[in-house]
Every structure is written in C-alpha cells, then in structure tokens.
C-alpha positions in Angstrom: -27.2 -10.8 39.3 -24.3 -13.1 38.8 -21.6 -12.2 36.2 -21.9 -14.1 32.9 -19.2 -16.7 32.6 -18.6 -15.8 28.9 -15.5 -13.8 28.2 -14.5 -12.2 24.9 -11.1 -12.6 23.3 -11.5 -9.2 21.5 -11.6 -5.6 22.7 -14.9 -4.1 21.6 -13.4 -0.6 21.9 -10.3 -1.1 19.8 -10.1 0.3 16.3 -9.3 -2.1 13.4 -10.4 -5.7 12.6 -10.3 -8.3 15.3 -11.2 -12.0 14.8 -11.8 -13.9 18.0 -14.2 -15.8 20.2 -16.8 -15.6 22.8 -15.4 -18.1 25.3 -17.8 -20.1 27.4 -16.4 -22.6 29.9 -18.0 -26.0 29.2 -16.7 -29.0 31.2 -17.7 -32.3 29.6 -16.6 -35.8 29.1 -14.4 -34.9 26.1 -12.8 -31.9 27.7 -12.8 -31.5 31.5 -11.7 -27.9 31.6 -12.8 -27.1 28.1 -14.6 -24.1 26.6 -17.2 -23.5 23.9 -15.6 -21.1 21.4 -18.1 -19.0 19.5 -16.5 -17.2 16.5 -17.0 -13.4 16.3 -15.4 -10.4 14.5 -15.4 -6.8 15.5 -14.6 -4.1 12.9 -14.3 -0.6 14.3 -13.2 2.8 13.0 -13.7 5.8 15.2 -17.0 7.0 16.6 -20.3 6.2 15.1 -23.2 3.8 15.4 -22.9 0.1 16.1 -24.5 -2.7 14.1 -24.8 -6.2 15.6 -25.2 -8.8 12.9 -26.1 -12.4 13.7 -26.7 -15.7 12.0 -27.2 -19.3 13.2 -29.7 -18.3 15.8 -31.1 -21.7 14.6 -28.4 -24.0 13.6 -29.8 -25.4 10.4 -30.3 -22.0 8.7 -27.3 -21.1 6.4 -27.7 -17.9 4.5 -26.8 -15.7 7.5 -23.7 -17.7 8.5 -22.5 -17.7 4.8 -23.0 -14.0 4.4 -21.4 -13.1 7.7 -18.4 -15.3 7.4 -17.8 -13.6 4.1 -18.3 -10.2 5.5 -16.1 -10.8 8.5 -13.2 -11.7 6.1 -13.8 -8.9 3.6 -14.9 -5.8 5.6 -12.2 -3.2 5.6 -12.1 -0.9 8.7 -11.3 2.1 6.4 -14.8 1.6 5.0 -16.5 1.7 8.4 -17.7 4.7 10.4 -18.5 3.2 13.8 -18.5 -0.4 14.7 -19.8 -3.8 13.3 -20.0 -6.8 15.5 -20.5 -10.1 13.6 -21.5 -13.4 15.2 -22.1 -15.7 12.2 -23.3 -18.7 14.3 -25.0 -17.4 17.4 -26.2 -20.8 18.7 -22.8 -22.4 17.9 -23.5 -25.9 19.2 -26.7 -26.1 17.1 -24.8 -24.8 14.1 -22.1 -27.4 14.4 -24.7 -30.1 14.7 -26.8 -28.9 11.8 -29.8 -28.8 14.1 -32.4 -26.1 15.0 -31.7 -26.4 18.7 -28.6 -27.1 20.7 -27.5 -30.7 21.1 -26.1 -29.9 24.5 -29.3 -28.7 26.2 -32.0 -28.8 23.5 -32.1 -25.0 23.8 -33.9 -23.0 21.2 -31.9 -19.8 21.2 -34.8 -17.7 19.9 -37.0 -18.8 22.8 -34.4 -18.4 25.5 -34.2 -14.6 26.2 -33.4 -12.9 28.4 -31.4 -15.9 29.4 -29.5 -16.5 32.6 -25.9 -16.5 33.6 -26.6 -19.5 35.8 -28.7 -21.4 33.3 -28.1 -23.9 30.5 -25.5 -23.3 27.8 -28.1 -21.7 25.6 -29.4 -19.5 28.4 -25.9 -18.3 29.2 -25.3 -17.3 25.5 -28.7 -15.5 25.5 -27.8 -13.7 28.7 -24.5 -12.5 27.2 -26.4 -11.0 24.2 -29.0 -9.5 26.5 -26.7 -7.8 28.9 -23.5 -7.2 26.9 -23.9 -7.2 23.1 -27.4 -5.8 22.6 -26.7 -2.7 24.9 -23.8 -1.8 22.6 -25.9 -1.9 19.5 -28.0 0.7 17.7 -28.9 -1.5 14.7 -29.6 -5.2 14.9 -29.9 -7.7 12.0 -30.7 -11.4 12.7 -30.6 -13.7 9.7 -33.1 -16.6 9.5 -34.4 -19.1 7.0 -36.7 -22.0 7.1 -34.3 -24.6 8.4 -34.9 -28.3 7.6 -38.7 -28.1 8.1 -39.9 -25.0 6.4 -39.4 -23.1 3.1 -40.1 -19.4 2.5 -40.2 -16.9 -0.2 -37.1 -14.8 0.5 -38.2 -11.9 2.7 -36.9 -9.3 5.1 -39.2 -8.5 8.0 -40.0 -6.0 10.7 -42.6 -6.2 13.5 -45.5 -4.1 14.4 -44.6 -2.2 17.6 -46.4 -0.1 20.1 -43.8 2.6 19.6 -44.8 3.8 16.1 -41.6 5.9 15.6 -39.5 2.8 16.4 -41.7 0.7 14.1 -41.1 3.2 11.3 -37.3 3.1 11.8 -37.4 -0.7 11.7 -39.7 -0.7 8.6 -37.3 1.7 6.8 -34.4 -0.6 7.6 -36.4 -3.5 6.2 -37.0 -1.7 3.0 -33.3 -0.7 2.8 -32.3 -4.4 3.1 -34.4 -4.9 0.0 -35.2 -8.6 -0.2 -37.6 -9.7 -3.0 -40.4 -9.6 -0.4 -40.7 -7.2 2.6 -43.2 -8.2 5.3 -44.6 -6.8 8.5 -44.4 -10.1 10.4 -46.9 -11.5 12.9 -45.2 -14.0 15.2 -47.1 -17.0 16.6 -45.5 -16.4 20.0 -42.8 -13.8 20.6 -42.1 -14.9 24.2 -38.4 -15.4 24.8 -37.4 -14.2 21.3 -34.1 -12.3 20.5 -36.3 -10.0 18.4 -38.4 -8.9 21.4 -35.3 -8.4 23.5 -33.8 -6.1 21.0 -37.1 -4.2 20.3 -37.8 -3.8 24.0 -34.4 -2.0 24.3 -35.5 0.4 21.5 -33.1 -0.9 18.9 -33.7 -0.9 15.2 -34.3 -4.6 14.6 -34.9 -6.5 11.4 -34.9 -10.2 10.5 -35.2 -12.4 7.5 -36.5 -15.7 6.2 -34.5 -16.5 3.1 -35.6 -19.9 1.8 -35.2 -23.1 3.7 -35.2 -26.9 3.4 -31.9 -27.1 5.4 -29.7 -25.6 2.7 -28.8 -22.3 1.0 -28.9 -21.4 -2.7 -26.7 -19.0 -4.7 -29.8 -16.8 -5.1 -30.7 -16.6 -1.3 -27.0 -16.2 -0.3 -26.8 -13.3 -2.8 -29.9 -11.7 -1.3 -28.2 -12.0 2.2 -24.9 -10.5 1.0 -26.5 -7.6 -0.8 -29.0 -7.0 2.0 -26.5 -6.8 4.8 -24.5 -4.2 2.9 -27.6 -2.2 2.2 -28.4 -2.4 5.9 -25.0 -1.1 6.9 -25.2 1.8 4.3 -28.7 2.7 5.6 -27.3 2.7 9.2 -24.6 5.2 8.1 -21.8 2.7 8.9 -20.8 2.1 5.3 -20.6 4.6 2.5 -22.2 4.1 -0.9 -25.5 3.8 -2.7 -28.2 1.3 -1.8 -28.5 -1.6 -4.3 -32.3 -1.4 -4.7 -34.4 -3.9 -6.7 -38.1 -4.5 -6.9 -39.7 -5.8 -3.6 -43.3 -6.9 -2.9 -44.7 -5.6 0.3 -46.7 -8.1 2.4 -48.7 -7.9 5.7 -49.9 -10.5 8.2 -53.0 -9.1 9.7 -53.9 -11.9 12.1 -53.8 -15.6 12.9 -55.6 -16.6 9.8 -52.3 -16.3 8.0 -51.1 -19.5 9.7 -52.4 -22.9 8.7 -51.6 -25.8 11.1 -51.8 -29.4 10.1 -54.4 -31.4 12.0 -53.5 -34.8 10.6 -50.5 -37.1 9.9 -49.4 -38.2 6.5 -48.1 -37.4 3.0 -48.2 -33.7 2.1 -49.5 -32.8 -1.4 -49.2 -29.1 -2.1 -51.6 -27.6 -4.6 -49.9 -24.2 -4.7 -46.2 -23.2 -5.0 -44.4 -20.6 -3.0 -45.0 -17.0 -4.2 -48.2 -17.9 -6.1 -51.4 -15.8 -5.6 -54.1 -17.5 -3.6 -57.6 -16.5 -2.8 -59.8 -17.0 0.3 -61.2 -20.6 0.3 -58.7 -21.9 -2.2 -57.3 -25.4 -1.7 -53.7 -25.1 -0.6 -52.8 -28.7 0.2 -54.1 -32.2 0.9 -52.7 -34.7 3.4 -52.9 -38.4 2.5 -53.4 -41.1 5.1 -50.4 -43.4 4.4 -51.6 -46.2 6.7 -54.0 -47.5 4.0 -54.9 -46.9 0.4 -58.4 -45.7 -0.6 -58.7 -43.2 2.3 -60.1 -39.7 2.0 -57.5 -36.9 2.1 -57.5 -34.1 4.6 -57.9 -30.8 2.8 -56.5 -27.4 3.9 -57.7 -24.0 2.5 -56.5 -20.4 2.5 -58.3 -18.2 5.0 -57.6 -15.0 3.1 -56.5 -13.5 -0.2 -52.7 -13.2 -0.6 -49.7 -15.2 -1.7 -48.3 -18.4 -0.4 -45.4 -17.2 1.8 -44.2 -20.3 3.5 -44.8 -24.1 3.4 -43.8 -27.2 5.2 -40.7 -28.6 3.5 -40.5 -32.4 4.1 -42.8 -34.6 2.2 -44.3 -36.2 5.4 -46.2 -33.9 7.8 -47.4 -34.4 11.4 -50.2 -33.3 13.6 -49.5 -29.8 14.8 -46.9 -29.0 12.2 -47.0 -25.6 10.4 -48.4 -26.5 7.0 -48.5 -23.1 5.2 -48.5 -19.3 5.7 -50.4 -16.9 3.5 -49.6 -13.2 3.7 -51.6 -10.3 2.2 -50.3 -8.0 -0.5 -50.0 -4.4 0.6 
C-alpha cells in the first residue's frame, strides 16, 4: 500500500515533551504548496505503556480539545511512566470550522476508518491513525460530546465486544474515568468508526459523550480533565490515587433505546435529561409549524430507564435522532 503523505514533526521515541504537528500536504487556492498542520504533543519518559488521547473527532465538540490542550501544556515528563500522545483536534479542518464534518471534503472522521493514503483529506488522516498511531497505543481515549445537534447526560462509555476479556478491560477503564454516568454503549452503526478500528486491534478503548449543544460548560470540562487523569493513572502511566465520585451505570440492550423523529416541526420535550422514564411514557411532541390547530406527533419511551440524550435545537427534522433512553443497571 502507498505510504501515507502525513509526516510528523516530533520523534515518537524521544524522551521529554515535544509539541509539534502532523503535517499533511494540502495544495489549494490559498496556498499552492501548503500543508494542513494538525497540532500534537508527545510526552515520554522511559519504557512503559502508551496512551493515545484524542478530541475533535467531530469538530463541534469541545470538552476533549479543552482538556487535551490543557494537558499538553501541563503534563510533566517526570510524572510519566511510558508515553502519552495527544491530538486535541483530530479532524482539524472540522474543528477550525466549528463543524461536525470537514469543510474540505465533508468527511466524517468517525465514519472514515480504516481510511486511505490516496483518499480525501479525512481518509488520509484516518489512515495515519490506523497504520501509525493506533499500532503504537495500548490505551485509547477518544473524547466526544453532542455537538450542535445533540445533548447528553455526561457519560463515559465502553462497547460490548466478542472478546469478553478485552470488554472487561475496557469496562474497567470506563469505570476508572468515572464520569457521572457509565454506559455500555450500543452504536446505531459502527462501520468506519475509530472506536471499531481500535477495538479490532485489541486496544483498551473508551469514549465519552459529555454534554453538547455546540459548547462546553465548566462542569463538563471538569469531568473531562478529571477523567483523563484517572484514565492515565489506571493505565499505569501516571502515579496517584483515582479521584472517584458516584457514577450511575447504564446499559443499552437493543435498538429500542433510540427514538427517531418521523415528522418535521417544533420540538417540545416532556422530560429533561437524566430524568427517570417508564415504558410508554410520553417523551416529546412535535408541532406542525406550517399551520395552527394541527395535531402534534407524539413520541414515547420504549423501555424503562433514564433520558440519556435528546435533540438539541428547537426545530427537528424527519429522520433526526430525537431521544435516547438507557436502562439503569
């Protein structure tokens, strides 16, 4: 296979702290021989495990980038046993544009794996992670939140895997991250996901959803900062005691958890995030805004649990994700 055109300005095997870039040639109207420069930091001290920490997989999700830009500045190599690779804004064009997907090629990074060294900008970045960064890593944490269109209770997640020993290691890392909610996550479609690429290599992989609505709060950023340090302590890369607080364990048993909108209009939620719901309970109504006096479209919970996610904007469209209900464990 062709060599990926991305080069790194840091030496991944060198001890100490290095701040640099993943440099991807990108010829365009504004810069004929230009490059896309993706910031990264490597902090290494001797032998030990490697953690790969990423944010900005989707460009309108901010807790991860904030936590990782802070960690890149503050992490002291003397505190580290092994190596930490930080890429705060993985899909950097999307991050710069404040969009979920890349403005260059419309690429959704989390649906572009394994990528291609001869593909689009997004596919080239995915390929570099697939063939260069992920093979270095033992522990992988990818930060997400709801972006501009969703809002979540703040949770850390692992996935159910065929390899139950690997699943347990991932679940243990999820518990160590210690978000207010811990969830065994059921994906609608895992094809092309960074998550799947890491898990298929046998890595310990966890992810998050830490709020949403296209912004970050002091609370959700605090969860991200505390969680990433807990994760590195659990991995044996940092020393110290885990900062553990109460967490509610959740499970997503099947597709009934997801409620998809089958109409267009004005969203009226009847339940707030984190509230208990029961099977058959009214979660939301959608008003037809084309005329007054119309009947609303009602949406109900398909199982007992808590409201874990909801559509964020006030207007909703046909096929949009309206809500997610997860069961308490």
